[in-house]
N, C-alpha and C positions, 0 to 999 in steps of 0.2 A: 133755270136761273141757279147761280151760286148766292148764298147768302151775303146781303152787303154788308153785314156788320158783325165781324167773329172777333172779340176780343179776349176767349181764353181758348183752350184747344177743342176741338168740335168734330165729332165725326160726321162726315158728309154721306151718304149713300144715293146711290143712285139707282131709283125703284125700274126706271127701263132697261137699266141694263142686268138688275136681277133678273127679271122678267125674262128676256132674249136667253140668260145663260139657263133658268128653268127649263124653260118650253124646249129648248133645245136637247136635253137630255130626255123629256116627255115624248119630245117625236121618235129618238132613239128607240126606245124602251118600250113605244106601243108598236112597232113593228116587231119585237123579239116577243110581245106578250107578257113582257114582263113588267110588274108592281113597283112603282115608284114610291118609298115610303122618305120623304125629305129628312134628312137631320137637322131638327132647329135650334141646336147648340149654338151653332155659328151666328147666328143673330139676336134669339132670345127678341123679338122684337114682334109687338102685337099689328104692325103696318105690315113688315112683312110676311107675317100669318096670314092677313087677311087676303093679301095678295097673292098667297099661293092656294088658300081656298075658294078664289074666285076662278082661280085657272082651273078650278078642277082638282087637285088632289085632296084625298079624304082621308089619307092616313100620313102618321108624321112619328120621328125618331126624337128621344130627349135622351141626356145623360143622367137625368137624378129623378128622383121620388119630387123634390122641390121642384124642377121644372115640368112635371108632369103634370103637376099642382095648376101650374101658371098657365099651361096650353090648355088644361083643359076646362078653365075659366074663359078661354078663347072659345069654344066652344068644341073643339077636337073630341071626337068621340072613338078615334082607332089610335091608340097611342103606345109606342114600343119602348122601353128603359132600356137602352142600349150600355147598360153597365151592370153587371153582375150584382145579383141580390145581398143588400144590407137588410139581415134580418131583423136587426133594431127597428125598424120602420117597417113593422109588420102591420101595425093598425094602419097607418096612413097608408101603404098598398092597400089592403081590405077596402079602406073607404075610397080608393080611384078606381077599384074592380066593380064598386056599384055603380059607377056614374060611366065607365067607359067602357072600352074592347082594349084590354090591356096586355100587354105582351112584355113577358121579363126574359132574361137571359141567365142562365145557370152554369156554371163549370163545377160543381162539385157536389156528391151524393148528400152529405149531411144538409145541404141548403134545401135539397128535393126533399128530403125526410121533414126538414121543417117547415117547408110550405105544406107539404101532404097535411099535416097534424094543424096548421094555424089559418089556413084560407078559411074565409065563410063565404068568398064568391069565385067563381069560375073564372081562370086566367089562361092565356096562351104563353107555350113559353118555348126558347128557343135553346140548342144546345148550342154554348159557344165554343169554336174550336179555334185553337191557336194552328195556324198552316205555316208560321216560320218568324211571326211578328216576336213572340215572346212576352207580351203584355198581361193577357188572361186567355183563358180558353183552356179545353180538354186538348193535347197533342193530337195531332190529326194522324199519327200512325198507332195510336190508342186504340185502338178500334175496341177492344174488349171493355175499356171502362166508357166509352161512347156508347156502344149498346145496353151497358150495364143502365148508364142514366135514361137513355131512353125508354126503357123496359119500365123503369122506376114512375117516370113521368106518366107511362100510358097505362099505367095501372092505377095510376090518382083519380079519384073522382071529382076533383078541384080541377086537373091541372090538364090542357090540352097540348100533345107533341105538335110543334109545329115543324121543326124539322130541324137543319144546324145553320149556324149563322158563322159569317169571320168577317174581321177587320183587316185587310193587310197593310197593315202602318208601314210595311217596308218598301211602300212605294215613293216614301219621301226620303229616300238617301237616292230615288232615281235620277239621271238627268237624260232628259230625252225620249220619247214616245215608244222606242223600241226597247229601252229598257225597262218601262211600263209593261208593256205586251209580253216580253218575255219572262218575267217577274210572274203577272196575270196567270199564263198558261201554264206555268210549274203549279202554281196554288188551286187551281181549278183543276188540272187532273187529280188532284190527291183529293180533293173535294167529291169529284166526280166517285171517287174509288168509293168515300165512305159512305156516299147516297148508295150506292150498290149494295153495300152490306145492309145497311136500313131497311131497303126495299126488299131485300131476303129473307129479311127480319119479318117483315109486315109489317114495320113502322114507319112513322111520317118521316119523308125526307127531302123535304124543301129546302133550297139553299136562300139564304138572303147575304149577300155581299155589301159591304161598305167601302167607303173612302172614296175621294174625289179625284184622284189620278186614275185610277182605271176606270169610272164613272165618266170621264169627263174623254179618255183615250180610245177606249173599246168603240166599233164604228156598228157594234149589233150587241146584246145582251142573250143570243140563244145559250138555254141552259143555265141559265140564271134566274129564279122565280121573283125576287126582287134584290132591288138594290136603296143604299140609305145615304146616298152620300148628301153632305151638308155644307162643306165647305164652296162649293160651286155656285151656290146663291151669289157670293159675294168675291171670290175669287181672292187672291191676296200675293204678295211677292215670293213667296214659296212656292207657289202652285205656277208661277210664270218660271222660273227657275226649273223647275222639275221637268216643265214642257207639258201639264196640263192644260194650259190656259196662254192667250195672247194677251199683253198688259193693258190693251184696250177693254177688255173684257172684266179687268178688276172695276166693282161696283162700289168700292169704299175706297174712302183716302180719309187723314186725319188733318184737320185745317190747324195749321199751326203758326200761331203771331209771330213774327221776326223780332227780336228785344237787343239785339247785339249785333256786332259786325268785329271781325280780327282781322283785319288786312294782310296782314305779314303771315298769318296763318291758312289764310284764303278759308275763312270759316265763318259761317253763320251762326247766333244761338237760337235756336227756337225755343218758346213755351210746350214742350210737350216732352216728357222723360218716359222713367220704367212704370209710372204709374198710369201711363197712357196708352204707350205701347206696348206694354209687358218687356221683359228683357231676350223674347226669344230673338236669334239671329240667324243668318245666313254665314256661312263661311265662304268668303271669295279668294281669289287669287293675291288680291290688295288688303286683306284684312275682312274682321265683320261687316255686315249690311243690317241696319235695323228699321230702314227704310226706305224709298226713292222717290224722291221731288216729281212731281207734274207741275207742266204748266200748258195754260192755254195761247194756242197760237194760231191764228184764223178760225178761230170757230174749233178747233181740234186739241185734244189731251197728247202733247208730248212729251218724251224724258229728255230734260235738258242734263242730263249726267250729272245730278247733285245726289247724294246720299247721306241718308244719316249714317255716322261713321261712330257715334258713341252716346250713349244715355247714363244720367245719374236720373235721380227720382224724379225730378221736375224739370232737367236739364236735359236738351236734344242738340247734338253738334250736327252741322251740316258741312260736307264739303263740298266749296266750289269751284269751277274751273276761272281762271283768270280773267278770261274775257266778259266773264258773267259777272264778277263781283258786284261791280257800279248796277247792276240790273237790278238788284234787290235793296230796298231801303228798309231801316227800321220801322214797323208800324205796319210795314205789307203782312199778307197772310200766305205761308207756304202750303200747297196740299200735298200730302207725303202719302204713299201707297206702303200701309202697312206688312210686316213678315209675317203676321198671324193675325186674320180678319176674326176669327173667333176668340183668342184672348182680347182682343181691343173692345170689340163687343161686350163681353164680359165684366171689363172694367168699365166702362163706360155706365153699364146697368147699375154696378155697386158703388160706382163713385161718384159720377156725373149723369144720370138718368136723364137730365132735361137738357143734354146738351148733345143728343144726337138730331140731326135736320134729313129729314127724306126730299130729295129731289124728284119730281114725278115728271 
């Protein structure tokens, strides 16, 4: 049942779809004996936290120390902070490590030295590997540096080497499952060679892989010890365009009041702008896409070919087909799938945390 009265931009999350999305990944991972460590930056939600805990997930990923503190309060005892260590947060890191089994990621020798000298509790450490994305991590080809970091960690009394970790963010430029699988195969082969080098040195060589496109597209996870997908809990328009989900799997929409209509331009004005959607966009043949409208027809969600094509701070401009213009009135509510679910949930957590509705 949809909310009866929405007067302001409101996030609507379908928990049934969330559960189905997560269970589909768990089923694949179970067959491959692969561990699932869901990334909670996507939802940052106590409600979804409780759902995945009840499903049987026992460990999670977050993207900051602050988020780790939040989820520790929700009862999580096994947390990975998948962001390079900020040494200025050492006191908070030590406090967390006293409460939970804490995993950190590193990609620089100086950080390892600092941790070795300043940790007050045991932690687990992944070496962050850059397998082509170019965001963080030691270059996958730099075997000498990877082995050096691994030995540094292994020799520490407070750090336990978990293995190597990567995030293949390049998949977000893919269009279609074949592109995703081809990219993954190349990355996977190079990471396996790094694992072999660490194994020959007598060092930990487990492999942790992030990103939703790979987790959603692979039919099995043989050779991968851990997956850390996050966006798949909700999915969004980006994942739909990539080919890692069908639009019917998207569990998040932004309910937006229609506040005006412009017949000559065939456009609607909704109250929802960059502060609600973020300014993330998908480049299409006709221009930028900031969201896609959904409508209920015979109890099913359909896409009526209406897109959010421009955003200002509070304004959203929706293009409308001529035959649809009179179907929508000022005061109606449009339900719009966002381009980037993680950004929307983060914005509503910090700006409008009382305006997230969960449908069970």
